[in-house]
Backbone as numpy.savetxt, mean C-alpha at the origin, in Angstrom:
# Nx Ny Nz CAx CAy CAz Cx Cy Cz
15.81 5.29 16.86 15.74 5.40 15.40 17.11 5.21 14.80
17.19 4.50 13.70 18.45 4.27 13.02 18.47 5.04 11.71
19.65 5.40 11.28 19.79 6.14 10.03 20.83 5.46 9.15
20.60 5.45 7.88 21.54 4.90 6.92 21.28 5.53 5.57
22.16 5.26 4.62 21.95 5.77 3.28 20.70 5.17 2.66
20.11 5.93 1.74 18.89 5.46 1.08 19.05 4.09 0.44
20.19 3.86 -0.23 20.38 2.61 -0.95 20.34 1.41 -0.01
20.94 1.54 1.15 20.94 0.43 2.10 19.53 0.12 2.58
18.72 1.17 2.81 17.36 0.95 3.29 16.49 0.35 2.19
16.67 0.83 0.94 15.96 0.21 -0.18 16.25 -1.29 -0.22
17.51 -1.64 -0.05 17.90 -3.05 -0.12 17.28 -3.85 1.02
17.27 -3.27 2.22 16.65 -3.94 3.36 15.18 -4.24 3.09
14.47 -3.24 2.57 13.05 -3.40 2.28 12.85 -4.47 1.22
13.64 -4.40 0.15 13.49 -5.36 -0.94 13.72 -6.79 -0.47
14.74 -6.99 0.35 15.04 -8.33 0.85 13.87 -8.89 1.66
13.24 -8.04 2.46 12.11 -8.51 3.28 10.92 -8.88 2.40
10.64 -8.08 1.38 9.49 -8.36 0.52 9.75 -9.60 -0.33
10.96 -9.74 -0.85 11.30 -10.94 -1.62 11.14 -12.19 -0.76
11.63 -12.12 0.48 11.51 -13.28 1.37 10.05 -13.61 1.64
9.21 -12.58 1.78 7.79 -12.81 2.04 7.11 -13.47 0.84
7.44 -13.01 -0.38 6.83 -13.58 -1.58 7.31 -15.02 -1.80
8.62 -15.25 -1.56 9.19 -16.57 -1.82 8.83 -17.60 -0.75
8.27 -17.14 0.36 7.96 -18.06 1.46 6.85 -19.04 1.10
6.12 -18.73 0.01 5.03 -19.61 -0.40 3.72 -19.31 0.31
3.72 -18.29 1.15 2.50 -17.92 1.85 1.75 -16.84 1.09
0.94 -16.08 1.82 0.16 -15.01 1.21 1.05 -13.81 0.92
0.88 -13.21 -0.25 1.65 -12.01 -0.58 1.36 -10.93 0.45
2.33 -10.07 0.76 2.16 -9.08 1.82 0.97 -8.15 1.64
0.53 -7.95 0.39 -0.61 -7.05 0.16 -1.94 -7.82 0.10
-1.93 -9.10 0.41 -3.16 -9.89 0.36 -3.49 -10.50 1.72
-2.97 -9.93 2.78 -3.26 -10.43 4.11 -4.72 -10.20 4.47
-5.30 -11.08 5.30 -6.73 -10.93 5.63 -7.08 -9.67 6.38
-6.10 -9.04 7.07 -6.45 -7.83 7.80 -6.81 -6.67 6.88
-6.52 -6.79 5.58 -6.92 -5.74 4.66 -8.44 -5.63 4.57
-9.14 -6.71 4.97 -10.60 -6.70 4.87 -11.27 -6.16 6.13
-10.51 -5.62 7.06 -11.08 -5.02 8.28 -10.31 -3.73 8.57
-10.91 -2.57 8.30 -10.20 -1.31 8.50 -9.62 -1.14 9.90
-10.28 -1.70 10.93 -9.77 -1.57 12.29 -8.57 -2.46 12.57
-8.31 -3.42 11.70 -7.18 -4.30 11.92 -6.01 -3.99 10.99
-6.12 -2.91 10.23 -5.00 -2.49 9.38 -3.83 -2.08 10.27
-2.58 -2.30 9.84 -1.43 -1.92 10.65 -1.47 -0.44 11.03
-1.27 -0.19 12.31 -1.31 1.18 12.80 -0.43 1.31 14.04
-0.13 2.55 14.41 0.66 2.80 15.61 -0.23 2.69 16.84
0.24 1.99 17.84 -0.55 1.75 19.05 -0.93 3.05 19.75
-0.02 4.00 19.81 -0.26 5.19 20.63 -0.86 6.36 19.86
-0.55 6.48 18.59 -1.13 7.57 17.81 -2.38 7.12 17.06
-2.55 5.81 16.93 -3.65 5.20 16.16 -3.58 5.57 14.68
-2.44 6.06 14.25 -2.28 6.47 12.86 -1.93 5.25 12.00
-2.69 4.99 10.93 -2.40 3.84 10.09 -1.06 4.00 9.37
-0.37 2.89 9.18 0.82 2.90 8.33 0.39 2.88 6.87
1.24 3.41 6.02 0.88 3.59 4.62 1.99 3.08 3.70
1.67 3.02 2.41 2.68 2.70 1.42 3.37 1.37 1.68
4.68 1.36 1.52 5.44 0.11 1.66 5.38 -0.42 3.08
5.08 0.45 4.04 4.98 -0.03 5.43 3.84 -1.04 5.60
2.79 -0.91 4.80 1.73 -1.91 4.83 2.26 -3.27 4.39
3.15 -3.27 3.41 3.71 -4.53 2.94 4.71 -5.10 3.93
5.52 -4.22 4.52 6.51 -4.68 5.49 5.84 -5.32 6.70
4.80 -4.67 7.22 4.11 -5.22 8.38 3.16 -6.34 7.96
2.70 -6.29 6.72 1.83 -7.35 6.21 2.56 -8.67 6.06
3.90 -8.63 6.04 4.66 -9.87 5.91 4.82 -10.57 7.25
4.30 -9.97 8.31 4.31 -10.63 9.63 3.04 -11.45 9.80
3.01 -12.27 10.83 1.85 -13.15 11.07 1.05 -12.74 12.30
1.24 -11.52 12.77 0.51 -11.07 13.96 -0.95 -10.82 13.61
-1.84 -11.30 14.46 -3.28 -11.08 14.24 -3.63 -9.64 14.53
-3.15 -9.11 15.66 -3.37 -7.71 16.03 -2.24 -6.89 15.43
-2.56 -5.99 14.53 -1.55 -5.27 13.76 -1.26 -3.89 14.33
-1.12 -3.78 15.66 -0.72 -2.53 16.29 0.74 -2.62 16.72
1.47 -1.53 16.48 2.90 -1.51 16.70 3.32 -0.24 17.44
4.50 -0.28 18.04 5.05 0.89 18.73 6.57 0.82 18.67
7.21 1.98 18.74 8.66 2.01 18.79 9.13 1.69 20.21
10.39 1.35 20.35 10.96 1.08 21.67 10.79 2.30 22.57
11.03 3.50 22.00 10.90 4.73 22.77 9.48 4.93 23.27
8.49 4.69 22.42 7.09 4.84 22.82 6.74 3.88 23.95
7.23 2.66 23.82 6.96 1.66 24.87 7.56 2.12 26.19
8.81 2.58 26.17 9.49 3.01 27.39 8.80 4.23 28.00
8.39 5.20 27.14 7.74 6.41 27.64 6.40 6.10 28.32
5.82 4.97 27.97 4.55 4.57 28.57 4.73 3.49 29.63
5.98 3.45 30.17 6.32 2.59 31.30 6.14 1.10 30.99
6.37 0.75 29.74 6.34 -0.65 29.35 7.72 -1.12 28.98
7.83 -2.37 28.59 9.10 -2.90 28.14 8.88 -3.94 27.04
9.87 -4.01 26.17 9.85 -5.03 25.13 10.32 -6.34 25.75
9.61 -7.41 25.49 9.95 -8.70 26.07 11.34 -9.15 25.60
12.04 -9.83 26.48 13.40 -10.26 26.19 13.42 -11.18 24.98
14.36 -10.92 24.08 14.56 -11.78 22.93 13.68 -11.47 21.73
12.78 -10.50 21.86 11.88 -10.17 20.74 12.63 -9.39 19.66
12.34 -9.69 18.41 12.96 -9.01 17.28 12.00 -7.99 16.68
12.55 -6.88 16.29 11.72 -5.78 15.77 11.42 -5.96 14.29
10.45 -5.19 13.82 10.19 -5.00 12.39 10.56 -3.56 12.06
10.69 -3.26 10.77 11.03 -1.89 10.41 9.88 -1.24 9.65
9.77 0.08 9.83 8.91 0.90 9.00 9.76 2.07 8.51
9.49 2.54 7.31 10.32 3.58 6.72 9.52 4.87 6.55
10.22 5.96 6.47 9.59 7.26 6.23 10.63 8.17 5.60
10.15 9.30 5.11 11.03 10.25 4.44 11.19 11.52 5.27
12.40 12.01 5.35 12.69 13.34 5.86 13.14 14.20 4.69
12.91 15.50 4.81 13.30 16.41 3.72 14.16 17.53 4.27
15.20 17.87 3.52 16.11 18.94 3.90 16.11 19.98 2.80
15.96 21.24 3.18 16.00 22.34 2.21 17.45 22.75 1.98
17.89 22.68 0.74 19.23 23.14 0.38 19.08 24.52 -0.27
19.41 25.55 0.49 19.17 26.92 0.05 20.48 27.60 -0.35
20.42 28.37 -1.43 21.57 29.13 -1.90 21.22 30.62 -1.86
22.05 31.40 -1.19 21.81 32.84 -1.07 22.81 33.57 -1.97
22.30 34.14 -3.06 23.19 34.84 -4.00 23.23 36.34 -3.73
22.69 36.75 -2.58 22.67 38.15 -2.23 21.44 38.88 -2.72
20.71 38.24 -3.61 19.49 38.85 -4.14 18.26 38.08 -3.67
18.33 36.76 -3.81 17.21 35.92 -3.38 17.75 34.57 -2.90
16.93 33.88 -2.16 17.31 32.56 -1.67 16.58 31.51 -2.48
17.33 30.65 -3.14 16.74 29.60 -3.96 17.33 28.26 -3.55
16.74 27.20 -4.03 17.27 25.88 -3.71 16.26 24.80 -3.98
16.56 23.61 -3.51 15.69 22.47 -3.70 15.72 21.60 -2.45
14.71 20.73 -2.34 14.62 19.84 -1.18 15.28 18.50 -1.51
16.03 18.00 -0.56 16.64 16.69 -0.69 15.91 15.71 0.22
15.56 14.54 -0.32 14.82 13.54 0.45 15.78 12.52 1.05
15.56 12.21 2.32 16.34 11.20 3.02 15.41 10.15 3.58
15.66 8.89 3.24 14.86 7.82 3.81 15.42 7.44 5.18
14.53 7.21 6.12 14.89 6.78 7.47 14.03 5.58 7.83
14.41 4.90 8.88 13.57 3.80 9.33 13.53 3.72 10.85
12.42 3.25 11.35 12.22 2.98 12.77 12.14 1.48 12.98
12.57 1.05 14.16 12.29 -0.31 14.61 10.99 -0.26 15.40
10.05 -1.13 15.06 8.78 -1.18 15.79 8.53 -2.60 16.28
7.73 -2.68 17.34 7.39 -3.95 17.95 5.89 -4.12 17.98
5.44 -5.33 17.70 4.02 -5.63 17.79 3.60 -5.65 19.26
2.31 -5.40 19.52 1.85 -5.33 20.92 2.03 -6.65 21.65
2.08 -7.77 20.92 2.29 -9.06 21.58 3.73 -9.21 22.05
4.62 -8.31 21.62 6.02 -8.36 22.02 6.32 -7.43 23.20
5.25 -6.81 23.71 5.39 -5.77 24.74 4.70 -6.20 26.03
5.28 -5.82 27.16 4.68 -6.10 28.47 4.62 -4.80 29.28
3.74 -4.80 30.28 3.67 -3.68 31.21 2.81 -2.52 30.76
2.07 -2.67 29.68 1.20 -1.61 29.18 -0.23 -2.14 29.07
-1.15 -1.34 29.56 -2.56 -1.70 29.44 -3.02 -1.35 28.03
-3.19 -2.36 27.21 -3.52 -2.15 25.80 -5.01 -2.37 25.58
-5.72 -1.34 25.13 -7.17 -1.49 24.94 -7.50 -2.46 23.82
-8.60 -3.16 23.98 -9.05 -4.07 22.94 -9.60 -3.27 21.76
-9.52 -3.84 20.59 -10.06 -3.21 19.39 -11.17 -4.09 18.85
-12.35 -3.50 18.70 -13.47 -4.25 18.17 -13.36 -4.33 16.65
-13.46 -5.52 16.09 -13.40 -5.63 14.63 -14.61 -4.98 13.98
-14.40 -4.48 12.77 -15.51 -3.94 12.00 -16.29 -5.11 11.40
-17.54 -5.24 11.81 -18.37 -6.33 11.30 -19.31 -5.76 10.24
-19.10 -6.20 9.01 -19.91 -5.71 7.90 -20.53 -6.91 7.19
-21.82 -6.87 6.98 -22.42 -7.95 6.21 -22.17 -7.72 4.72
-22.54 -8.68 3.91 -22.26 -8.60 2.48 -22.87 -7.36 1.84
-24.10 -7.03 2.24 -24.76 -5.86 1.68 -24.04 -4.58 2.01
-23.57 -4.47 3.27 -22.83 -3.27 3.68 -21.53 -3.12 2.89
-20.82 -4.24 2.69 -19.55 -4.19 1.97 -19.76 -3.75 0.52
-20.79 -4.31 -0.11 -21.03 -3.96 -1.50 -21.50 -2.52 -1.63
-22.29 -2.07 -0.68 -22.74 -0.67 -0.70 -21.56 0.27 -0.53
-20.64 -0.09 0.38 -19.45 0.73 0.59 -18.59 0.77 -0.66
-18.46 -0.38 -1.32 -17.66 -0.45 -2.55 -18.28 0.41 -3.65
-19.59 0.34 -3.79 -20.27 1.10 -4.83 -20.16 2.60 -4.56
-20.18 3.00 -3.29 -20.02 4.42 -2.95 -18.63 4.91 -3.34
-17.63 4.05 -3.17 -16.27 4.42 -3.57 -16.20 4.62 -5.08
-16.79 3.70 -5.83 -16.79 3.81 -7.29 -17.52 5.08 -7.72
-18.68 5.31 -7.16 -19.48 6.49 -7.53 -18.81 7.79 -7.12
-18.02 7.74 -6.05 -17.42 8.97 -5.52 -16.04 9.28 -6.04
-15.48 8.43 -6.89 -14.13 8.70 -7.41 -14.12 10.01 -8.18
-13.23 10.93 -7.83 -13.18 12.21 -8.55 -12.62 12.01 -9.96
-13.10 12.81 -10.89 -12.63 12.77 -12.27 -12.48 11.34 -12.78
-13.56 10.55 -12.75 -13.44 9.13 -13.09 -13.26 8.93 -14.60
-12.72 7.77 -14.98 -12.66 7.45 -16.41 -14.05 7.07 -16.92
-14.18 6.96 -18.22 -15.42 6.42 -18.79 -15.53 4.95 -18.40
-16.73 4.43 -18.47 -16.97 3.06 -18.00 -17.82 2.31 -19.02
-17.38 1.10 -19.38 -18.12 0.27 -20.33 -18.38 -1.10 -19.70
-19.61 -1.35 -19.23 -19.93 -2.67 -18.67 -20.22 -3.68 -19.77
-20.22 -4.95 -19.39 -20.59 -6.00 -20.33 -19.53 -6.32 -21.35
-18.27 -5.98 -21.10 -17.19 -6.28 -22.04 -16.74 -7.73 -21.88
-15.91 -8.19 -22.80 -15.45 -9.57 -22.72 -14.25 -9.74 -21.80
-13.66 -8.63 -21.35 -12.55 -8.72 -20.41 -12.45 -7.42 -19.62
-11.75 -7.51 -18.48 -11.51 -6.32 -17.66 -10.22 -5.65 -18.14
-10.30 -4.35 -18.41 -9.12 -3.65 -18.92 -9.31 -2.15 -18.77
-8.17 -1.44 -18.66 -8.19 0.01 -18.78 -7.56 0.37 -20.10
-8.26 1.16 -20.90 -7.80 1.56 -22.23 -7.34 3.02 -22.16
-6.03 3.26 -22.06 -5.53 4.63 -21.90 -5.94 5.57 -23.03
-5.95 5.06 -24.28 -6.26 5.93 -25.41 -7.68 6.47 -25.36
-8.58 5.71 -24.73 -9.98 6.12 -24.59 -10.29 6.62 -23.19
-9.32 6.50 -22.31 -9.54 6.77 -20.88 -10.82 6.08 -20.42
-10.84 4.75 -20.63 -12.06 3.98 -20.34 -11.73 2.67 -19.65
-12.54 2.34 -18.64 -12.45 1.04 -17.99 -13.54 0.14 -18.54
-13.13 -1.01 -19.07 -14.07 -2.02 -19.55 -14.18 -3.12 -18.49
-15.40 -3.55 -18.21 -15.63 -4.59 -17.22 -16.63 -5.62 -17.74
-16.39 -6.91 -17.49 -17.40 -7.93 -17.80 -18.64 -7.73 -16.93
-19.68 -8.44 -17.25 -20.93 -8.34 -16.48 -20.70 -8.74 -15.03
-21.44 -8.10 -14.14 -21.31 -8.33 -12.71 -21.45 -9.81 -12.36
-22.44 -10.48 -12.97 -22.71 -11.87 -12.63 -21.77 -12.87 -13.29
-20.77 -12.37 -14.04 -19.80 -13.28 -14.65 -18.63 -13.58 -13.71
-18.58 -12.91 -12.55 -17.51 -13.13 -11.59 -17.92 -14.20 -10.58
-16.92 -14.88 -10.01 -17.19 -15.94 -9.04 -17.94 -15.42 -7.82
-17.65 -14.20 -7.43 -18.33 -13.60 -6.28 -18.32 -12.09 -6.46
-19.17 -11.42 -5.67 -19.27 -9.96 -5.77 -17.95 -9.28 -5.43
-17.24 -9.84 -4.42 -15.98 -9.25 -4.01 -14.96 -9.26 -5.15
-14.97 -10.35 -5.93 -14.03 -10.45 -7.05 -14.29 -9.36 -8.09
-15.56 -9.03 -8.29 -15.91 -7.97 -9.24 -15.29 -6.65 -8.80
-15.48 -6.30 -7.53 -14.98 -5.00 -7.07 -13.46 -4.97 -6.95
-12.84 -6.09 -6.56 -11.38 -6.14 -6.52 -10.81 -5.91 -7.92
-11.45 -6.51 -8.92 -11.01 -6.32 -10.31 -11.27 -4.89 -10.78
-12.43 -4.35 -10.46 -12.75 -2.98 -10.85 -11.78 -1.99 -10.21
-11.47 -2.17 -8.93 -10.52 -1.27 -8.26 -9.14 -1.38 -8.90
-8.77 -2.58 -9.34 -7.49 -2.78 -10.04 -7.45 -1.94 -11.32
-8.51 -1.99 -12.09 -8.55 -1.22 -13.34 -8.65 0.28 -13.07
-9.40 0.67 -12.04 -9.46 2.09 -11.68 -8.09 2.60 -11.24
-7.32 1.72 -10.58 -5.96 2.12 -10.19 -5.12 2.39 -11.43
-5.24 1.54 -12.45 -4.54 1.83 -13.71 -4.98 3.18 -14.28
-6.26 3.48 -14.16 -6.77 4.72 -14.75 -6.22 5.96 -14.08
-5.75 5.83 -12.83 -5.17 7.00 -12.16 -3.87 7.44 -12.83
-3.32 6.60 -13.72 -2.09 6.97 -14.43 -2.34 8.01 -15.51
-3.59 8.22 -15.89 -3.91 9.17 -16.95 -3.35 10.55 -16.62
-2.97 11.30 -17.67 -2.32 12.60 -17.42 -3.25 13.63 -16.78
-4.54 13.36 -16.75 -5.47 14.27 -16.06 -5.58 13.91 -14.57
-4.89 12.84 -14.17 -4.95 12.40 -12.77 -3.54 12.41 -12.18
-2.89 11.25 -12.09 -1.58 11.19 -11.44 -0.42 11.11 -12.44
-0.74 10.95 -13.72 0.25 11.06 -14.80 1.43 10.09 -14.63
1.12 8.76 -14.59 2.15 7.73 -14.59 2.37 7.22 -16.01
3.53 6.64 -16.24 3.88 6.10 -17.55 3.28 4.70 -17.70
2.44 4.50 -18.71 1.82 3.20 -18.97 2.38 2.54 -20.23
3.57 2.92 -20.65 4.11 2.44 -21.92 4.94 1.17 -21.80
5.01 0.58 -20.63 5.79 -0.64 -20.48 5.14 -1.83 -21.17
5.92 -2.59 -21.91 5.39 -3.78 -22.59 5.50 -5.00 -21.68
4.66 -6.00 -21.94 4.61 -7.19 -21.10 6.00 -7.82 -20.98
6.35 -8.19 -19.76 7.65 -8.82 -19.51 8.72 -7.86 -19.06
8.46 -6.55 -19.17 9.44 -5.56 -18.74 9.20 -5.18 -17.29
10.23 -4.62 -16.65 10.09 -4.17 -15.27 9.07 -3.05 -15.16
8.99 -2.21 -16.20 8.02 -1.11 -16.18 6.59 -1.66 -16.15
6.34 -2.69 -16.94 5.01 -3.32 -16.95 4.72 -3.98 -15.60
5.72 -4.70 -15.08 5.55 -5.37 -13.79 5.25 -4.36 -12.68
5.89 -3.21 -12.75 5.68 -2.19 -11.72 4.26 -1.65 -11.76
3.75 -1.36 -12.95 2.39 -0.84 -13.06 1.38 -1.88 -12.58
1.61 -3.15 -12.89 0.71 -4.20 -12.40 0.75 -4.31 -10.88
1.94 -4.16 -10.31 2.05 -4.23 -8.85 1.37 -3.01 -8.22
1.52 -1.84 -8.83 0.84 -0.64 -8.33 -0.67 -0.88 -8.28
-1.23 -1.39 -9.37 -2.67 -1.63 -9.42 -3.10 -2.70 -8.44
-2.28 -3.74 -8.29 -2.59 -4.84 -7.36 -2.65 -4.34 -5.92
-1.62 -3.59 -5.52 -1.56 -3.10 -4.14 -2.65 -2.06 -3.89
-2.85 -1.16 -4.86 -3.90 -0.14 -4.70 -5.27 -0.78 -4.56
-5.54 -1.83 -5.35 -6.82 -2.53 -5.24 -7.00 -3.10 -3.85
-5.95 -3.71 -3.30 -6.04 -4.27 -1.95 -6.30 -3.18 -0.92
-5.65 -2.03 -1.09 -5.85 -0.91 -0.16 -7.30 -0.42 -0.20
-7.85 -0.27 -1.40 -9.22 0.23 -1.53 -10.21 -0.83 -1.02
-9.94 -2.09 -1.34 -10.80 -3.17 -0.82 -10.87 -3.12 0.70
-9.73 -2.84 1.33 -9.71 -2.78 2.79 -10.62 -1.72 3.36
-10.83 -0.64 2.61 -11.68 0.44 3.09 -13.15 0.07 3.10
-13.52 -0.94 2.35 -14.93 -1.34 2.33 -15.10 -2.78 2.81
-14.07 -3.33 3.47 -14.20 -4.63 4.09 -14.23 -5.80 3.13
-13.66 -5.63 1.95 -13.67 -6.69 0.94 -12.29 -7.33 0.86
-12.24 -8.66 0.85 -10.98 -9.35 0.62 -10.52 -9.10 -0.81
-9.23 -8.83 -0.97 -8.68 -8.69 -2.31 -8.50 -10.09 -2.87
-9.40 -10.48 -3.76 -9.45 -11.86 -4.23 -8.73 -12.09 -5.54
-8.00 -11.09 -6.02 -7.31 -11.26 -7.31 -6.23 -12.34 -7.18
-6.19 -13.25 -8.14 -5.17 -14.29 -8.17 -4.05 -13.86 -9.10
-2.82 -14.07 -8.65 -1.67 -13.69 -9.45 -1.09 -14.92 -10.14
-0.93 -14.84 -11.44 -0.33 -15.95 -12.16 1.15 -16.06 -11.80
1.71 -17.23 -12.08 3.13 -17.44 -11.81 3.98 -16.45 -12.58
3.51 -16.07 -13.78 4.27 -15.11 -14.60 4.36 -13.76 -13.92
3.25 -13.30 -13.34 3.28 -12.03 -12.63 4.23 -12.08 -11.45
4.15 -13.14 -10.65 4.99 -13.27 -9.46 6.47 -13.30 -9.86
6.79 -14.07 -10.90 8.18 -14.11 -11.38 8.64 -12.73 -11.83
7.73 -12.01 -12.51 8.08 -10.67 -12.97 8.36 -9.73 -11.82
7.55 -9.81 -10.76 7.77 -8.95 -9.60 9.08 -9.29 -8.89
9.34 -10.57 -8.73 10.58 -10.98 -8.06 11.80 -10.51 -8.86
11.73 -10.66 -10.18 12.85 -10.22 -11.01 13.03 -8.71 -10.92
11.91 -7.98 -10.99 12.00 -6.52 -10.95 12.53 -6.03 -9.61
12.08 -6.64 -8.52 12.55 -6.24 -7.19 14.04 -6.55 -7.06
14.45 -7.71 -7.59 15.86 -8.09 -7.53 16.72 -7.16 -8.38
16.19 -6.74 -9.53 16.95 -5.87 -10.44 17.07 -4.45 -9.92
16.06 -4.00 -9.19 16.00 -2.60 -8.78 15.54 -2.53 -7.33
16.44 -2.20 -6.43 16.10 -2.19 -5.01 15.05 -1.14 -4.67
14.86 -0.15 -5.55 13.87 0.90 -5.28 12.47 0.51 -5.76
12.38 -0.59 -6.51 11.15 -0.97 -7.19 9.96 -1.04 -6.24
10.06 -1.82 -5.18 8.90 -2.06 -4.33 8.54 -0.83 -3.52
9.52 -0.02 -3.13 9.23 1.20 -2.38 8.49 2.21 -3.25
8.99 2.41 -4.46 8.34 3.39 -5.35 6.99 2.89 -5.84
6.86 1.58 -6.09 5.57 1.02 -6.50 4.54 1.17 -5.39
4.94 0.92 -4.15 4.02 1.04 -3.02 3.59 2.48 -2.80
4.53 3.40 -2.98 4.19 4.82 -2.85 3.19 5.23 -3.92
3.43 4.78 -5.17 2.50 5.10 -6.25 1.14 4.45 -6.01
1.14 3.23 -5.46 -0.13 2.54 -5.15 -0.91 3.30 -4.08
-0.22 3.84 -3.09 -0.90 4.61 -2.06 -1.52 5.86 -2.67
-0.80 6.53 -3.55 -1.35 7.71 -4.22 -2.57 7.34 -5.06
-2.48 6.18 -5.75 -3.61 5.74 -6.59 -4.82 5.43 -5.72
-4.61 4.73 -4.62 -5.72 4.40 -3.71 -6.33 5.67 -3.13
-5.49 6.60 -2.72 -5.99 7.87 -2.18 -6.81 8.61 -3.22
-6.36 8.57 -4.47 -7.10 9.26 -5.53 -8.48 8.64 -5.71
-8.53 7.33 -5.80 -9.81 6.64 -5.97 -10.75 6.96 -4.81
-10.19 7.02 -3.61 -10.99 7.27 -2.41 -11.32 8.75 -2.21
-10.74 9.61 -3.06 -10.99 11.03 -2.92 -10.34 11.63 -1.70
-9.23 11.03 -1.26 -8.54 11.50 -0.05 -7.46 12.50 -0.42
-7.34 13.52 0.40 -6.26 14.49 0.27 -5.19 14.14 1.27
-3.99 13.98 0.80 -2.88 13.62 1.68 -2.60 14.74 2.66
-2.47 14.37 3.94 -2.17 15.35 4.97 -0.70 15.70 4.94
-0.40 16.92 5.34 0.99 17.39 5.37 1.80 16.49 6.30
2.95 16.01 5.80 3.82 15.19 6.60 3.41 13.73 6.64
2.33 13.37 5.98 1.85 12.00 6.03 2.75 11.13 5.17
3.21 10.02 5.75 4.13 9.15 5.03 3.40 8.38 3.96
4.18 7.92 2.96 3.63 7.13 1.88 4.08 5.70 1.98
């Protein structure tokens, strides 16, 4: 494990995401493995899925099998990393309690430290018997049923208005407006769009209380759009649906500018997207679970 100041790690992450977006390929949050829960990036030995910005970092790779392990894990299991292989990074937070004892009571606050691990894909490893993973095979009916269950099961949902002329979340009304189901090119596009708007709705002060006051063209606006985009992809992955939302050149330029202007942008947006996805899915974050 390597350690460095938070700013350096933010910059490392930003550089990787910018390179992935500028490569002209698929954005890191739109990889096809998002449509198969069993192929989502996860640790080989703990089987624990990676979350938050780590999904984007590993999503920028081209490995079909998205299982990873640290050098230490590989060695402890009597394997070895193949010569010449380069690692990928995943980040996590450690917390330190800063306590002050005034003789009467102990008070203080927690300080967050970002850390990162080097991880290797299973194709970069030798000497370990790696079990095969069966893909989740879902037909169209199963995927749509799973998506509808997620929509129906969202806790404290916003109001919903079908048959509108556009898809939007209206904060003042706490309402999601959606066009008719059959007006979309495919069923998956309907749910990807709906999950995007539901992600915006998690910003309401009765839910996750994010700031939605950014105007178009600002970094604040770009960040909220990226939060909703990534959260939609995360939720789509839980029901086997490809995230089919298309990003205009203006959105992509806005994200690149925002990431370049603020090295913390993509890390904090990914963390907020994970919280939004968890909220929609009705998931309670486990203690110590990374974002």
